[in-house]
C-alpha positions in Angstrom: 112.5 102.1 143.7 114.7 102.9 140.7 116.3 99.5 140.9 112.9 97.8 140.8 111.8 99.9 137.8 115.0 99.1 136.0 114.6 95.5 136.7 111.0 95.6 135.3 112.1 97.4 132.2 114.8 94.8 131.5 112.3 92.0 131.8 109.9 93.6 129.3 112.7 94.1 126.8 113.8 90.5 127.0 110.2 89.3 126.4 109.9 91.7 123.4 113.1 90.2 121.9 112.0 86.6 122.3 112.4 84.9 118.8 109.3 82.7 119.2 106.9 85.7 119.2 107.8 87.0 115.7 108.5 84.9 112.6 111.5 85.9 110.3 110.8 87.4 106.9 113.0 88.1 103.9 112.9 91.5 102.2 114.1 92.2 98.7 115.1 95.5 97.2 113.8 95.4 93.6 116.0 98.3 92.6 119.2 96.9 94.0 120.5 95.2 90.9 119.4 98.0 88.7 121.2 100.5 90.8 124.4 98.4 90.8 124.4 98.4 87.0 123.6 102.1 86.8 126.7 102.7 88.9 128.8 100.3 86.9 127.8 102.0 83.7 128.7 105.3 85.2 132.1 104.0 86.3 132.7 102.5 82.8 131.9 105.8 81.1 134.3 107.6 83.4 136.9 104.7 83.3 136.6 104.1 87.0 137.9 100.7 88.3 137.9 99.4 84.8 140.3 96.4 84.4 140.1 95.7 80.7 140.4 97.7 77.5 138.8 96.5 74.2 140.4 97.7 71.0 138.5 97.4 67.7 139.9 97.1 64.2 139.5 100.9 63.6 141.9 101.5 66.6 139.2 102.8 69.1 139.7 101.7 72.7 136.7 101.1 75.0 137.0 100.4 78.7 135.0 97.9 80.7 134.9 95.6 83.8 135.9 92.0 83.2 133.4 90.7 85.8 130.5 92.4 84.1 131.5 91.1 80.7 131.9 87.5 81.7 128.5 87.6 83.6 126.6 88.3 80.4 128.7 86.9 77.5 130.0 83.3 77.2 132.4 84.8 74.6 134.0 87.0 77.2 133.7 84.3 79.9 135.9 82.0 77.8 138.3 84.8 76.9 139.0 85.9 80.5 138.9 82.5 82.2 140.5 80.0 79.8 142.7 81.9 77.2 145.8 84.1 77.2 143.7 87.3 77.3 142.9 86.6 80.9 146.2 88.2 81.9 146.1 91.1 79.5 145.0 94.7 80.2 144.0 95.3 76.6 142.6 92.9 74.0 141.8 93.2 70.3 138.2 92.5 69.3 138.4 91.6 65.6 135.7 92.2 63.0 133.8 94.7 65.1 133.8 98.5 64.6 133.7 100.8 67.6 130.1 101.9 67.0 128.7 98.4 67.2 130.9 97.4 70.1 129.7 100.6 72.0 126.1 99.6 71.4 126.7 96.1 72.7 128.6 97.3 75.7 125.8 99.6 76.6 123.4 96.6 76.3 125.6 94.5 78.6 125.5 97.2 81.3 121.8 98.4 80.8 119.9 95.5 79.2 118.6 97.8 76.5 119.4 97.9 72.8 118.2 100.2 70.0 117.8 98.4 66.6 117.2 100.1 63.3 117.3 99.3 59.6 120.8 100.9 59.5 122.4 98.9 62.3 120.6 95.5 62.3 122.8 93.9 59.6 125.9 94.6 61.7 124.3 94.0 65.1 123.1 90.5 64.3 126.6 89.0 63.3 128.2 91.0 66.1 125.8 89.6 68.7 126.5 86.1 67.3 130.2 86.6 67.8 129.8 87.8 71.4 127.1 85.2 72.0 124.5 87.7 73.2 121.4 85.6 72.5 118.9 88.3 73.4 120.3 90.8 71.0 120.5 88.2 68.3 116.9 87.1 68.9 115.5 90.7 68.7 117.5 91.3 65.6 115.9 88.3 64.0 112.5 89.5 65.2 113.1 92.9 63.8 114.2 91.5 60.4 111.2 89.2 60.2 108.9 92.2 60.6 110.7 93.9 57.8 110.1 91.2 55.2 108.4 92.3 52.1 108.3 91.2 48.4 111.2 93.5 47.4 113.7 92.4 50.1 112.8 88.9 51.1 115.5 87.2 49.0 118.3 89.5 50.3 117.1 88.8 53.9 117.1 85.1 53.2 120.7 85.3 51.8 121.7 87.3 54.9 120.2 84.7 57.2 122.0 81.9 55.2 125.3 83.7 55.4 125.1 84.0 59.2 123.6 80.6 59.8 120.5 82.1 61.4 118.0 79.3 61.0 114.9 81.0 62.4 115.3 84.0 60.0 116.1 81.6 57.2 113.0 79.6 57.8 110.8 82.6 58.2 112.1 84.3 55.0 111.7 81.0 53.0 108.1 80.6 54.3 107.4 84.2 53.3 108.8 83.8 49.8 106.7 80.6 49.2 103.6 82.2 50.6 104.0 85.5 48.7 105.5 83.8 45.6 103.2 85.6 43.0 104.3 89.0 44.5 108.0 88.4 45.0 108.5 87.3 41.3 107.6 90.8 40.3 110.7 92.4 41.8 114.3 92.5 40.6 115.6 90.3 43.4 113.8 87.4 41.8 115.5 87.9 38.5 118.9 88.0 40.2 118.5 84.4 41.7 121.0 81.8 40.6 119.6 78.7 38.8 120.2 76.6 41.9 118.2 79.0 44.0 115.3 79.1 41.5 115.2 75.3 41.3 115.1 75.1 45.1 112.2 77.4 45.1 110.0 76.0 42.3 110.6 72.4 43.5 109.0 73.2 46.8 105.8 71.2 47.4 104.3 74.0 49.5 104.8 76.8 47.0 101.6 78.9 47.2 100.4 79.1 43.7 96.8 78.6 42.7 97.8 77.7 39.1 101.0 76.1 37.8 100.9 78.4 34.8 102.4 81.1 37.0 105.4 79.0 37.8 106.0 78.3 34.1 105.7 82.0 33.3 108.2 83.0 36.0 110.7 80.5 34.8 110.5 81.7 31.2 110.9 85.3 32.4 113.9 84.4 34.5 115.6 82.7 31.5 114.9 85.5 29.1 116.3 88.1 31.5 119.8 86.9 30.7 119.1 84.5 27.8 122.6 83.9 26.6 123.9 82.6 30.0 120.7 81.1 31.3 119.3 79.1 28.3 121.3 76.0 29.1 119.6 75.9 32.6 116.1 75.7 31.0 115.7 71.9 31.0 116.7 71.6 34.6 114.1 74.3 35.5 111.3 72.9 33.4 111.8 69.6 35.1 110.5 71.2 38.3 107.5 72.9 36.7 104.5 70.7 37.2 103.3 70.9 33.6 100.7 68.1 33.9 98.8 70.3 36.3 98.5 73.1 33.8 95.2 73.2 31.8 95.3 71.5 28.5 94.2 74.7 26.7 97.1 76.6 28.2 99.6 73.8 27.3 98.4 73.8 23.7 98.4 77.5 23.2 101.4 78.7 25.4 103.7 75.9 26.4 103.8 74.0 23.1 104.2 77.2 21.2 107.0 78.6 23.4 110.1 79.0 21.2 112.5 78.3 24.0 111.0 74.9 24.5 110.7 74.0 20.8 114.4 74.0 20.5 115.1 71.8 23.5 114.5 68.0 23.1 114.5 67.5 26.9 111.9 70.2 27.5 109.7 68.7 24.7 109.8 65.4 26.7 108.3 67.1 29.7 105.6 68.7 27.5 104.7 65.3 26.0 104.4 63.9 29.5 101.9 66.6 30.4 99.9 66.0 27.2 99.8 62.3 28.0 98.6 63.0 31.5 95.6 64.9 30.2 94.9 62.0 27.7 94.8 59.5 30.6 92.4 61.8 32.5 90.0 61.8 29.6 89.8 58.0 30.0 88.6 58.5 33.6 91.5 56.7 35.1 91.4 57.6 38.8 94.8 56.4 40.0 97.1 57.7 37.3 100.8 56.8 37.8 102.2 59.7 39.8 105.4 61.6 39.4 106.3 64.7 41.3 105.3 66.8 38.3 101.8 65.5 38.4 101.4 65.9 42.2 99.6 69.1 43.2 101.5 71.4 45.5 100.0 71.3 49.0 100.0 73.8 51.7 100.5 71.3 54.6 97.5 73.1 56.1 94.4 70.9 56.8 90.8 72.0 56.2 87.5 70.1 56.1 85.2 69.7 53.2 81.8 69.7 54.9 78.5 68.6 53.4 75.3 70.1 55.0 71.6 69.6 54.2 69.2 72.5 53.9 65.8 71.7 55.4 64.3 74.5 53.4 65.5 73.4 49.9 66.4 69.8 50.8 69.6 70.4 48.9 73.1 69.3 50.0 75.7 72.1 50.1 79.5 71.9 50.2 81.6 74.2 52.4 85.2 74.5 53.4 85.8 74.8 57.1 89.1 76.1 58.5 89.4 74.8 62.1 92.2 77.2 63.0 90.2 80.3 62.2 86.7 78.8 62.6 85.8 80.3 59.2 83.6 78.8 56.5 83.6 79.3 52.8 81.3 78.0 50.2 83.0 75.4 48.0 82.4 77.3 44.8 82.3 75.1 41.6 81.7 71.8 43.3 78.1 71.9 42.1 75.1 70.2 43.6 76.1 67.5 46.0 74.7 64.1 46.6 73.1 63.3 49.9 75.3 60.4 51.1 75.2 58.4 54.3 78.9 57.9 54.0 82.0 59.9 52.9 85.6 58.8 52.2 88.7 60.4 50.7 91.5 58.7 48.8 95.0 60.0 48.3 93.9 63.4 49.6 92.4 64.1 46.2 89.3 62.0 45.5 86.2 62.4 47.7 83.7 59.5 47.5 80.0 59.8 48.4 78.4 56.4 49.3 74.8 55.5 49.7 71.9 57.8 49.9 69.1 59.0 52.2 66.7 57.5 49.6 66.3 53.7 49.6 65.9 53.6 45.8 69.4 55.1 45.4 71.2 53.5 48.4 73.8 51.6 46.2 75.0 54.8 44.5 78.6 56.1 44.6 79.8 59.4 43.3 83.3 60.9 43.2 84.7 64.4 43.4 88.2 65.2 42.1 89.4 68.1 44.3 92.3 68.8 41.9 90.1 69.2 38.8 89.8 72.7 37.2 86.1 72.3 37.4 85.3 70.0 40.3 82.0 68.2 40.1 80.5 64.9 41.3 80.8 62.0 38.9 79.0 58.7 39.1 81.1 55.7 39.9 80.4 51.9 40.0 77.5 51.2 42.4 78.0 49.2 45.6 77.0 45.5 45.3 74.5 45.8 48.2 71.9 48.4 49.0 73.0 50.1 52.2 72.4 53.3 54.1 73.4 54.3 57.6 76.6 52.3 56.8 80.1 52.6 58.1 82.9 53.7 55.7 86.7 53.4 56.0 89.7 53.9 53.8 92.8 51.7 53.9 95.5 51.4 51.2 93.5 53.3 48.5 90.6 51.0 49.1 87.2 52.0 50.3 85.4 49.7 52.8 81.6 49.9 53.0 80.5 48.0 56.1 77.0 47.0 57.4 74.2 49.6 57.3 70.5 48.9 56.6 68.7 47.7 53.4 65.3 49.0 54.5 64.3 45.6 56.0 66.9 45.3 58.7 70.5 45.8 59.7 73.3 44.2 57.7 76.5 42.3 58.6 77.9 42.2 55.1 80.8 44.3 53.9 82.4 45.1 50.6 85.5 46.9 49.3 86.1 49.2 46.3 89.5 49.0 44.7 90.1 52.5 43.4 92.8 51.5 40.9 90.4 49.2 39.0 87.1 50.9 40.0 85.5 47.6 41.1 83.6 46.4 44.2 84.0 43.0 45.7 82.4 41.4 48.8 84.6 40.5 51.8 83.8 38.4 54.9 80.7 39.3 57.0 81.0 40.8 60.4 79.8 38.6 63.3 77.1 41.1 64.2 74.6 43.1 62.1 75.2 46.9 62.5 73.7 50.1 61.2 74.0 53.7 62.3 77.5 53.2 63.5 81.0 54.4 62.6 84.2 52.8 61.3 87.7 53.6 62.5 90.9 52.8 60.7 93.9 52.2 63.0 97.1 50.2 62.5 96.0 48.8 59.1 92.8 47.4 60.6 89.2 48.4 60.1 87.2 48.7 63.3 83.4 48.5 63.4 82.2 50.2 66.7 78.8 49.8 68.3 75.6 50.6 66.3 72.1 49.1 66.1 71.6 45.4 65.3 67.9 45.7 64.5 67.0 44.5 68.0 69.5 46.1 70.4 72.0 48.9 70.7 75.5 47.5 70.7 78.6 48.2 72.7 80.6 45.4 71.0 83.5 46.1 68.7 85.2 44.0 66.0 88.1 44.7 63.6 88.8 43.5 60.1 92.3 42.4 58.9 92.4 42.8 55.1 95.4 40.5 54.8 93.5 37.6 56.4 89.9 38.6 55.3 88.7 38.0 58.9 86.8 39.9 61.5 87.9 39.5 65.2 86.1 40.7 68.3 88.0 43.1 70.5 87.1 44.8 73.9 83.6 46.2 74.3 82.9 49.8 75.1 81.6 50.6 78.5 78.5 52.1 77.0 76.2 50.9 74.2 76.1 53.5 71.4 74.5 54.0 68.0 74.9 57.3 66.1 78.4 57.8 67.6 81.3 59.1 65.5 85.0 58.1 65.5 88.2 60.0 65.3 91.8 58.7 65.3 94.5 60.9 66.8 98.1 59.9 67.5 97.4 56.2 67.5 94.3 56.4 69.7 90.7 55.8 68.5 88.0 58.0 70.1 84.3 57.2 69.9 82.2 60.3 70.5 78.6 60.8 71.6 75.8 58.8 70.1 72.7 57.4 71.8 72.4 54.5 74.3 68.6 54.1 73.9 67.8 56.3 76.9 69.0 59.5 75.3 71.9 61.2 73.5 75.4 61.1 75.0 78.1 63.5 75.7 80.5 60.9 76.9 83.7 59.9 75.0 85.8 56.7 75.2 89.3 56.1 73.9 90.8 52.8 72.6 94.5 52.1 72.6 95.6 48.9 70.7 98.6 48.6 72.9 96.4 48.0 76.0 93.4 46.5 74.1 90.9 48.3 76.4 88.5 51.3 76.3 88.9 54.1 78.8 86.6 57.0 79.5 87.9 60.5 79.0 86.4 63.9 79.9 82.8 64.4 78.7 82.0 66.9 76.0 80.0 70.0 77.0 76.9 69.0 74.9 75.1 65.8 74.1 75.8 65.0 70.4 74.3 62.4 67.9 76.1 61.8 64.6 78.6 64.7 64.9 81.5 65.2 62.5 84.8 64.2 64.2 88.3 65.1 62.8 91.9 64.9 64.1 93.9 68.0 63.2 97.1 69.5 64.5 97.2 67.3 67.6 93.6 68.1 68.6 90.3 66.4 68.1 87.5 68.5 66.6 83.8 67.5 67.1 81.5 69.5 64.8 77.7 69.8 64.9 75.6 66.8 65.3 72.1 66.7 66.9 70.7 67.0 70.4 67.2 65.6 70.2 65.7 67.2 67.1 67.9 70.3 67.3 70.9 70.7 65.0 73.9 71.9 66.9 76.0 74.9 65.6 79.1 74.5 67.7 82.4 72.8 67.7 84.2 71.2 70.6 87.9 70.8 70.6 89.7 68.1 72.7 93.2 68.4 73.9 94.6 65.0 74.9 97.5 66.5 76.8 95.1 68.2 79.3 92.1 66.0 78.9 89.9 69.0 78.4 87.3 70.2 75.9 86.9 73.8 74.6 83.6 74.8 73.0 83.1 77.5 70.3 80.1 78.6 68.3 80.4 78.0 64.6 80.7 81.1 62.5 78.1 79.8 60.2 74.9 77.9 61.0 73.6 74.9 59.1 70.3 73.0 59.2 72.1 69.6 59.4 75.7 68.6 58.9 75.8 65.3 56.9 79.5 64.7 57.1 82.9 65.8 56.0 86.4 64.8 55.1 89.8 66.2 56.0 91.9 67.5 53.1 95.0 69.5 52.4 94.1 73.1 51.8 94.9 73.8 48.2 96.1 77.3 47.3 93.0 78.0 45.1 90.7 77.4 48.1 91.3 80.7 49.9 89.7 81.8 53.1 88.9 85.5 53.7 
């Protein structure tokens, strides 16, 4: 009986152990590595199983384990695997004191480091030496957070000394952004002439008015006049005197004693006076030098025109896509009501045509760099046209198609900004109105529109060198009231109407393939929206859905083929159009 029972028990056990019944599983002890390093740190502190001694310049000796050091630091890895120190029991660590080395050894064993204002300036070069990237990076992060107007120059010098490019770049960006504050502190007055020239020659120096640059240069020279006076001409060369108001030049610059005694400086003053003389003659494209070129932020914003249905007035606003903030364009004055907008040399905004037939040839210009920006009348177009297409190429404005009140047009004309004259160019093959123009690879594209009898999906492009229009691939959908944006060599046609209703579809054209391809639809149907390419993204703003004005912006990411929609922080009755410009320092967003 016992034998039978034992046999049965053995059989059950064998079945229980059969591998096909249970799958294998891996288990991980999350505290295993932590515990190992805790033990190793304890061993190090008590000099247990340590196989290397590190001696600093002050004579202090610290013990450690080679295997631990080489696993964290490429510096120690090279030392103990390829150099003579691999066979030594004690090595000298030059240029480090024992306090810093102790901190870094603790980090190697624990993964933690305490950084303070007292130790960061020795920890950063020490971590560079031992090639401890994490410690170096957190030292940089710590110092960036410490930047203020009183210490930014010393931090910049420290970064330059230790070849720390991220900290150097951050400190330089801070200095340029906070320029008007940093010049108030002694560190600024201690700069060398080369350092000051490097700073004031920067195109992205954040100064609303060039007068401040002139004043800081004069103050720097007067601080140590005897040894700095000879540097004055080289400094004044980088002050953009033509951008200073004529009144200030006359009262302050011309009368500055330091400049009166310097023939070279007087030449720069005369250049500025001549620049203002040319401006009074209403010359648009004045021969440019770096001194007459406004400093730019490299930060793009949009000058947006909108129509108030209550007052029927056109208002100008700045829109910052990064923050979705709006600001009234103070000082621009009452705006025209154009059917086309263009910008030339990132400075001159042109308004073409009008909602009123009687004024549909009119052209006005806004100089964004003027001290008192206002719209000025320019030479009228040769043909009455509204609902036209507008493009800019090589400082020339192309006015294409549109309607004259009787029917759609196939004519086109170009405005040469340098001579302020319009001339006719070759006609398109098709009459088009309520359409958009795209500029890509030095060609002007006329896309879709309304011919007077049908909604078009045809596309043609103009070559200014040959004065010819050539048909290219058609869109997949007929569209009028669509808008165009060009991003990274791709032309996008957005929304519009196909005769049956408004569209939310979008098509992309690549000259390399010569075909249109559909991309992801927008969230909303949009007619005549504003379209802008900024920072690698495509922004579609406003537009109409039926009779409703839309108060949202959609943002397209070509890398993911997706749209993100956001409500505008400010509502408008109707967005007429806009142009992309460099955000000037005087146009601040709060």
